[in-house]
C-alpha positions as a LaTeX table, in Angstrom:
\begin{tabular}{lrrr}
\hline
Residue & $x$ (\AA) & $y$ (\AA) & $z$ (\AA) \\
\hline
Met1 & 14.85 & 3.30 & $-8.67$ \\
Asn2 & 13.33 & 1.84 & $-5.55$ \\
Ser3 & 13.15 & 3.83 & $-2.35$ \\
Ser4 & 10.94 & 3.28 & 0.66 \\
Val5 & 9.54 & 5.74 & 3.11 \\
Arg6 & 7.96 & 4.48 & 6.30 \\
Ser7 & 5.93 & 7.13 & 8.05 \\
Glu8 & 6.95 & 6.15 & 11.57 \\
Gly9 & 5.93 & 8.61 & 14.21 \\
Ile10 & 3.04 & 9.71 & 12.03 \\
Asp11 & 1.29 & 6.44 & 11.20 \\
Pro12 & 3.19 & 3.14 & 11.34 \\
Ser13 & 0.49 & 1.41 & 9.27 \\
Val14 & 1.40 & 3.36 & 6.10 \\
Val15 & 4.36 & 2.56 & 3.85 \\
Ser16 & 5.24 & 4.32 & 0.59 \\
Ser17 & 7.91 & 3.50 & $-1.96$ \\
Arg18 & 8.93 & 4.69 & $-5.41$ \\
His19 & 9.16 & 2.21 & $-8.28$ \\
Val20 & 9.83 & 2.48 & $-12.00$ \\
Phe21 & 7.68 & 0.26 & $-14.23$ \\
Arg22 & 8.29 & 0.37 & $-17.99$ \\
Gly23 & 10.20 & 3.63 & $-17.64$ \\
Ile24 & 7.50 & 5.44 & $-15.65$ \\
Glu25 & 7.99 & 6.37 & $-12.00$ \\
Tyr26 & 5.19 & 5.59 & $-9.56$ \\
Val27 & 4.67 & 6.03 & $-5.85$ \\
Val28 & 3.13 & 2.89 & $-4.33$ \\
Thr29 & 1.49 & 3.27 & $-0.92$ \\
Leu30 & 0.15 & 0.50 & 1.32 \\
Met31 & $-2.23$ & 1.53 & 4.11 \\
Ile32 & $-3.46$ & $-0.93$ & 6.75 \\
Asp33 & $-6.52$ & $-0.35$ & 8.92 \\
Thr34 & $-6.50$ & $-3.03$ & 11.60 \\
Asp35 & $-9.76$ & $-1.80$ & 13.15 \\
Lys36 & $-11.72$ & $-2.40$ & 9.95 \\
Glu37 & $-9.46$ & $-5.33$ & 8.89 \\
Ile38 & $-8.82$ & $-3.84$ & 5.45 \\
Phe39 & $-5.85$ & $-2.62$ & 3.50 \\
Ala40 & $-5.67$ & $-0.12$ & 0.68 \\
Leu41 & $-3.13$ & $-0.05$ & $-2.12$ \\
Glu42 & $-2.64$ & 3.26 & $-3.92$ \\
Val43 & $-0.48$ & 3.89 & $-6.99$ \\
Glu44 & 0.31 & 7.38 & $-8.25$ \\
Asp45 & 2.03 & 8.30 & $-11.50$ \\
Arg46 & 4.70 & 10.84 & $-10.46$ \\
Leu47 & 4.56 & 12.72 & $-13.78$ \\
Thr48 & 0.81 & 13.05 & $-14.34$ \\
Ser49 & $-0.42$ & 12.58 & $-10.74$ \\
Asp50 & $-2.96$ & 10.01 & $-11.98$ \\
Gln51 & $-3.99$ & 7.78 & $-9.07$ \\
Trp52 & $-5.37$ & 4.28 & $-8.77$ \\
Arg53 & $-6.62$ & 2.92 & $-5.48$ \\
Gly54 & $-8.00$ & $-0.41$ & $-4.36$ \\
Gln55 & $-9.36$ & $-1.45$ & $-0.99$ \\
Phe56 & $-9.17$ & $-5.09$ & 0.05 \\
Asp57 & $-10.44$ & $-7.32$ & 2.83 \\
Ala58 & $-7.56$ & $-8.38$ & 5.09 \\
Thr59 & $-9.44$ & $-11.08$ & 6.99 \\
Cys60 & $-7.59$ & $-14.01$ & 5.45 \\
Lys61 & $-7.73$ & $-15.94$ & 8.73 \\
Leu62 & $-11.51$ & $-15.75$ & 8.94 \\
Lys63 & $-12.30$ & $-16.60$ & 5.33 \\
Tyr64 & $-9.57$ & $-19.03$ & 4.31 \\
Gly65 & $-8.26$ & $-20.54$ & 7.52 \\
Cys66 & $-4.75$ & $-19.13$ & 7.08 \\
Glu67 & $-2.87$ & $-17.21$ & 9.75 \\
Leu68 & $-0.60$ & $-14.23$ & 9.27 \\
Lys69 & 2.67 & $-14.44$ & 11.20 \\
\hline
\end{tabular}
């Protein structure tokens, strides 16, 4: 099961989708903060509500010379 929910109207920089990995359903959410040039990836187990979250530097262009298109 894969379904996506884009929170347009509320915050276009947040996208959530449901995925099943090894028989367990998770909600995966990607949040982008262009002001701070970071993105956060959050994963929540739908059954237990356990959450994992990581925050990452999104300044690829500055550090590695690549450009996002």
